[in-house]
C-alpha positions in Angstrom: 0.1 -69.0 -26.2 -2.4 -67.5 -28.7 -4.9 -67.3 -25.9 -2.5 -65.2 -23.8 -1.6 -63.0 -26.7 -5.2 -62.4 -27.5 -6.0 -61.7 -23.8 -3.1 -59.2 -23.6 -4.5 -57.5 -26.7 -8.0 -57.3 -25.1 -6.5 -55.8 -22.0 -4.5 -53.3 -24.0 -7.5 -52.3 -26.1 -9.6 -51.9 -23.0 -7.0 -49.6 -21.5 -6.9 -47.6 -24.8 -10.7 -47.3 -24.7 -10.6 -46.2 -21.1 -8.0 -43.5 -21.7 -9.7 -42.3 -24.9 -13.1 -42.3 -23.1 -11.6 -40.2 -20.3 -10.3 -37.7 -22.8 -13.6 -37.4 -24.5 -15.4 -37.1 -21.2 -13.2 -34.2 -20.2 -13.2 -32.3 -23.5 -15.1 -29.5 -21.8 -13.1 -29.5 -18.5 -11.1 -26.3 -18.1 -7.4 -26.9 -17.6 -7.6 -30.6 -18.4 -4.7 -32.2 -20.2 -5.3 -35.2 -22.4 -3.6 -38.5 -21.8 -2.5 -41.2 -24.2 -1.9 -44.9 -23.6 1.6 -46.0 -24.5 2.1 -49.7 -25.3 5.1 -52.1 -25.6 5.4 -55.5 -27.1 6.3 -58.7 -25.1 8.6 -61.4 -26.3 9.4 -64.8 -25.0 13.0 -66.0 -25.3 12.2 -68.7 -27.9 10.1 -71.8 -28.3 13.1 -74.0 -28.1 15.0 -71.7 -25.7 17.6 -70.9 -28.4 17.8 -68.8 -31.6 17.6 -65.2 -32.5 14.0 -65.0 -33.6 11.8 -65.2 -30.5 8.1 -65.3 -31.0 6.0 -62.5 -29.7 4.0 -63.0 -26.5 1.5 -60.1 -26.7 1.3 -56.5 -25.7 1.5 -54.6 -22.4 0.5 -51.1 -21.2 3.8 -49.3 -20.8 2.5 -46.0 -19.5 -0.3 -43.5 -19.5 1.3 -40.2 -20.1 -0.3 -36.7 -20.1 0.3 -34.1 -22.9 0.8 -30.7 -21.4 0.4 -28.7 -24.6 -1.4 -25.4 -24.5 -5.2 -25.3 -24.6 -7.2 -22.5 -26.2 -7.9 -19.3 -24.1 -11.6 -18.8 -23.6 -12.7 -15.4 -22.2 -15.3 -15.2 -19.5 -17.1 -12.5 -17.5 -15.4 -13.2 -14.2 -12.5 -11.0 -13.4 -10.9 -13.6 -11.1 -10.9 -16.4 -13.8 -7.3 -16.9 -14.7 -5.6 -18.7 -17.7 -1.9 -19.4 -18.1 -0.5 -18.7 -21.5 2.7 -20.7 -21.5 4.4 -22.9 -18.9 3.5 -23.2 -15.2 0.8 -24.3 -12.8 -1.3 -22.4 -10.2 -0.4 -23.3 -6.7 -3.3 -24.1 -4.3 -3.5 -25.0 -0.7 -6.1 -27.2 1.0 -5.3 -26.7 4.7 -1.6 -26.8 3.9 -1.9 -29.6 1.3 -0.3 -28.2 -1.8 -1.5 -29.1 -5.3 -1.0 -27.7 -8.7 -3.6 -27.0 -11.4 -4.1 -25.3 -14.8 -7.9 -24.8 -14.1 -8.3 -21.1 -13.3 -11.8 -21.1 -11.7 -11.2 -18.6 -8.9 -13.3 -16.4 -6.7 -13.3 -15.2 -3.1 -14.7 -16.8 0.0 -16.5 -15.1 2.9 -13.1 -14.2 4.4 -11.8 -12.6 1.2 -9.4 -15.4 0.3 -9.0 -16.2 -3.4 -10.2 -19.8 -3.8 -10.9 -22.2 -6.6 -14.2 -24.0 -7.1 -13.2 -26.6 -4.5 -12.3 -24.1 -1.9 -8.6 -24.5 -2.2 -6.7 -21.2 -1.6 -4.6 -19.7 -4.3 -1.0 -19.1 -3.4 1.1 -16.0 -4.1 2.9 -13.1 -2.5 0.9 -11.2 0.1 1.2 -7.5 1.0 2.1 -5.8 4.3 0.0 -3.2 6.1 1.6 -0.5 3.9 0.5 -2.3 0.7 4.0 -3.5 -0.2 4.5 -6.9 -1.9 6.3 -9.4 0.3 8.4 -11.0 -2.4 9.7 -14.4 -1.6 7.0 -15.2 1.1 4.4 -17.5 -0.5 1.1 -17.4 1.3 -2.7 -17.5 0.8 -3.8 -14.5 -1.2 -6.5 -12.4 0.6 -8.5 -9.5 -0.8 -9.1 -6.7 1.7 -12.8 -5.9 1.3 -13.0 -3.2 3.9 -13.5 0.4 2.9 -10.3 2.4 2.1 -9.5 5.0 4.7 -9.2 8.6 3.5 -5.8 10.3 3.0 -5.2 14.0 3.6 -3.5 15.9 0.8 0.2 16.5 1.5 1.5 17.2 -2.0 0.1 19.2 -4.9 2.0 19.4 -8.2 1.0 21.8 -11.0 2.3 22.7 -14.4 0.8 25.8 -16.0 1.6 28.7 -18.3 0.8 32.3 -17.6 0.2 34.5 -20.6 3.1 36.9 -20.9 1.0 39.3 -23.1 -1.5 39.9 -20.4 -1.7 43.4 -19.0 -2.0 44.5 -15.4 -5.7 44.6 -14.3 -6.9 48.2 -14.0 -9.6 47.2 -11.6 -8.4 46.9 -8.0 -8.4 45.5 -5.4 -8.5 41.8 -6.0 -12.0 40.4 -5.8 -12.6 36.7 -6.6 -16.2 37.5 -7.7 -14.9 40.1 -10.3 -12.9 38.6 -13.2 -11.7 42.1 -14.1 -9.5 42.1 -11.0 -7.4 39.0 -12.0 -6.0 37.6 -15.2 -6.6 33.8 -14.8 -7.5 31.2 -12.3 -7.6 27.4 -11.7 -9.2 25.1 -9.1 -8.1 21.8 -7.6 -9.7 19.5 -5.1 -7.7 18.8 -1.9 -8.7 16.6 1.0 -8.7 16.8 4.8 -8.0 14.0 7.3 -11.7 12.8 7.2 -11.8 12.6 3.4 -13.8 15.8 2.9 -13.1 17.5 -0.5 -12.2 21.2 -0.5 -11.8 23.4 -3.6 -8.5 25.2 -3.6 -8.6 28.1 -6.1 -5.6 30.0 -7.3 -6.1 33.5 -8.9 -3.2 34.9 -10.8 -2.8 38.7 -11.0 -0.1 40.3 -13.2 1.6 43.2 -11.2 4.3 44.1 -13.7 6.5 42.7 -16.4 7.5 39.1 -15.4 5.9 39.5 -11.9 2.7 38.0 -10.7 0.7 37.6 -7.5 -1.0 34.2 -6.7 -4.0 34.5 -4.5 -5.2 31.3 -2.8 -8.6 30.6 -1.4 -10.0 27.3 -0.1 -13.8 26.9 -0.6 -13.8 30.6 -1.3 -12.5 31.3 2.2 -9.3 32.3 3.9 -7.3 29.0 4.4 -6.6 29.7 8.1 -9.7 31.7 9.1 -12.8 30.5 7.3 -14.8 33.5 8.6 -12.8 35.7 6.2 -12.7 35.8 2.4 -9.2 37.4 2.1 -6.8 35.2 0.3 -3.3 33.9 1.0 -0.9 35.6 -1.4 2.4 34.6 -2.9 4.7 36.6 -5.2 6.0 34.9 -8.4 8.7 36.1 -10.7 9.8 34.8 -14.1 13.1 35.1 -16.0 13.4 36.8 -19.4 13.3 33.2 -20.9 9.8 32.7 -19.3 10.9 30.2 -16.6 9.9 30.5 -12.9 12.6 32.3 -10.9 12.8 30.3 -7.7 14.7 33.1 -6.0 11.8 35.5 -6.5 9.3 33.4 -4.6 8.0 35.0 -1.5 4.8 35.0 0.6 3.6 36.6 3.8 1.2 33.7 4.4 2.8 30.6 3.0 6.2 29.0 3.8 8.6 29.2 0.9 11.8 27.1 0.7 14.3 29.2 -1.3 16.5 26.2 -1.9 13.8 24.0 -3.5 11.2 26.5 -4.5 8.5 24.6 -2.8 5.6 26.4 -1.2 3.9 25.0 1.9 0.6 25.9 3.4 1.0 24.8 7.1 -2.0 26.4 8.8 -5.0 25.4 6.8 -8.2 24.9 8.8 -10.7 22.7 6.9 -14.1 24.4 7.3 -17.7 23.9 6.3 -20.8 26.2 6.3 -23.9 25.7 8.4 -27.5 25.9 7.3 -28.1 29.5 8.3 -28.8 32.3 5.7 -26.2 33.6 5.0 -24.2 30.5 6.0 -21.7 30.7 8.9 -18.4 29.0 8.2 -16.4 27.2 10.9 -14.1 24.3 11.4 -15.6 21.0 10.2 -13.8 19.0 12.9 -11.1 17.6 10.6 -7.6 18.8 10.1 -5.1 19.2 7.4 -2.1 16.8 6.9 0.3 17.1 9.8 3.1 18.4 7.5 0.8 20.8 5.7 0.1 21.0 2.0 3.2 21.4 -0.2 2.5 23.1 -3.5 5.0 22.5 -6.3 4.8 25.0 -9.2 8.4 24.9 -10.2 7.6 23.9 -13.7 5.3 27.0 -14.2 6.2 29.1 -17.3 5.3 32.6 -18.7 5.2 32.4 -22.4 3.2 34.3 -25.1 0.3 31.8 -25.2 -3.0 31.4 -23.5 -3.2 30.5 -19.8 -3.3 26.7 -19.6 -2.9 24.0 -16.9 -1.1 21.1 -18.5 -0.6 18.9 -15.5 -2.0 18.7 -12.0 -1.8 15.9 -9.3 -2.4 15.6 -5.6 -2.0 12.7 -3.3 -5.2 13.0 -1.2 -8.5 11.1 -1.5 -11.7 10.4 0.2 -12.9 7.1 1.6 -13.6 4.5 -1.0 -15.5 1.2 -1.2 -14.2 -1.8 -3.1 -15.5 -1.5 -6.7 -13.7 -4.3 -8.5 -10.5 -6.3 -9.1 -8.0 -6.3 -11.9 -5.1 -8.7 -12.5 -2.3 -7.9 -14.9 -0.3 -10.4 -16.9 2.4 -10.6 -14.2 -0.1 -11.8 -11.6 -0.4 -8.5 -9.6 -3.9 -8.1 -8.2 -5.2 -4.5 -8.0 -8.3 -3.5 -6.0 -10.2 -0.6 -7.5 -12.1 1.7 -5.1 -15.0 4.1 -5.7 -12.7 7.0 -4.9 -10.6 6.3 -8.0 -7.7 4.8 -6.1 -6.2 1.3 -6.5 -4.2 -0.8 -4.1 -2.1 -3.9 -4.7 -3.7 -6.9 -2.9 -1.0 -9.5 -3.8 0.7 -11.3 -6.7 -0.1 -14.7 -8.1 2.8 -17.1 -8.3 3.2 -20.1 -10.7 5.2 -23.3 -10.3 7.0 -25.4 -12.9 8.8 -28.7 -12.8 11.8 -30.2 -14.5 9.6 -33.2 -15.5 5.9 -32.3 -15.7 5.2 -35.9 -16.9 6.3 -37.0 -13.4 3.5 -35.2 -11.7 0.9 -37.4 -10.1 -2.8 -36.6 -11.1 -5.1 -36.6 -8.1 -8.4 -35.6 -9.7 -10.2 -32.3 -9.7 -7.9 -31.2 -12.5 -5.0 -31.1 -10.1 -1.5 -32.7 -9.7 0.8 -33.2 -6.8 4.6 -33.3 -6.7 6.3 -36.7 -7.0 9.9 -37.9 -6.9 9.9 -38.2 -10.7 8.7 -34.6 -11.2 11.4 -33.0 -9.1 11.0 -29.9 -6.9 8.8 -27.1 -8.0 10.4 -23.9 -9.3 8.2 -21.0 -8.1 8.1 -17.6 -9.6 5.9 -14.8 -10.9 4.2 -15.0 -14.3 6.4 -13.8 -17.2 9.6 -14.5 -15.2 12.1 -17.0 -16.5 10.3 -19.7 -18.6 6.9 -19.2 -16.8 3.9 -18.1 -18.9 1.8 -15.0 -18.7 -1.6 -14.7 -17.0 -4.8 -13.7 -18.7 -7.4 -12.4 -16.4 -11.1 -13.0 -17.1 -10.3 -16.1 -19.1 -10.0 -19.9 -18.7 -7.8 -22.3 -20.5 -9.8 -24.9 -22.4 -9.1 -28.6 -22.4 -6.4 -29.5 -24.9 -8.4 -32.5 -26.1 -9.0 -32.6 -29.8 -12.3 -34.4 -30.2 -11.8 -35.4 -33.8 -8.6 -37.2 -33.0 -10.1 -38.9 -30.0 -13.1 -40.2 -32.0 -10.7 -41.7 -34.5 -8.7 -43.3 -31.6 -12.0 -44.6 -30.2 -12.8 -46.4 -33.5 -9.2 -47.8 -33.7 -9.3 -49.1 -30.1 -12.7 -50.7 -30.8 -11.4 -52.4 -33.9 -8.3 -53.6 -32.0 -10.6 -55.1 -29.3 -12.6 -56.9 -32.0 -9.5 -58.2 -33.7 -8.0 -59.5 -30.5 -11.3 -61.2 -29.7 -11.2 -62.8 -33.1 -7.7 -64.1 -32.3 -9.0 -65.9 -29.2 -11.9 -67.2 -31.2 -9.6 -68.6 -33.9 -7.4 -70.3 -31.3 -10.5 -71.8 -29.8 -11.5 -73.2 -33.2 -8.1 -74.8 -33.6 -8.2 -76.4 -30.2 -11.7 -77.7 -30.9 -10.5 -79.3 -34.2 -7.7 -81.0 -32.3 -10.1 -82.3 -29.7 -12.3 -83.8 -32.4 -9.5 -85.7 -34.1 
């Protein structure tokens, strides 16, 4: 029996050495989770078949379990490298074969799909043609690398203050080249359907107490007839408290909605000059937004302070090339373009299991679902018990080398000790043979 006991010890020590060696070998493997060998003792019933103190019959390998504790986060220079801080696994697909991993080596292939270093496609929520996330529909995440089409300006919002202490200009008529004919001005870029930028300039002229005229030029020209330099005009009135009086808004050139106080320029003709001297202005072949350009100045004020524009925004932009990608901690992927815009490209999903120990390792730092693991629970990062994503980073192996080196010494000593058991039994048998 001592031979069998010693032999089982050798096998157990060998298994321990293999597991420890595998941990050491993968100490630098991103997303790797260390394993440990779990042993159990073996007992025979009894030498005589009866009694309550059976003799031991050796040791057996009960299980090799993996420890899914968190690894350190190591920052990299790749924006698509991803690390999970907390629970969960990345979901990848290899031609429909689903696997799960903590290794976040990701990039894009020639078709724009986000893939890991083995070419498996990262799974998540895709977007529709309008850029809206399709929550609940898990699919391959694909980055749209094509140039972003331009968008004509439809809405312009401004917040500004006109100085109530200003006096009515004594020099008339209005001339955009003569600052003495107006009190203040501001300029904003707006865009036509081809993405061409145009400068819309508003000149404010005080006409009486609490009343102003807003003169509008685009590229220094009349918005409708670029051969002219006469502006569009709108009349603005303010209450005694300095707030814009919506009922006072009127214009011979612009459409004013008295119910909302919105001003719409419906007949803008985008124009450009030619190369002649002086240049001749004419239509540039593009058009304005079909609904026109709506100007929202309802938050304008007239207080006793210097003229200032405190907020301005417009929804148009020129064409843009893909400049980079950003991923937030909830897994939403944003594409940044050279025109300053950003679009959602998708959202990474994570999966978790009731029993992660039941997952089956298949190599390449990946696991697959098994009966013991249960069904995957799929969701977005930071939802439920799922962890957060860290972009531009990788999760290091959770192997602690100092512990493994000590385990290696212990396993080696166990092997030597069990070999000594067999040697001792051989000596006893040899003594019996020599009697």
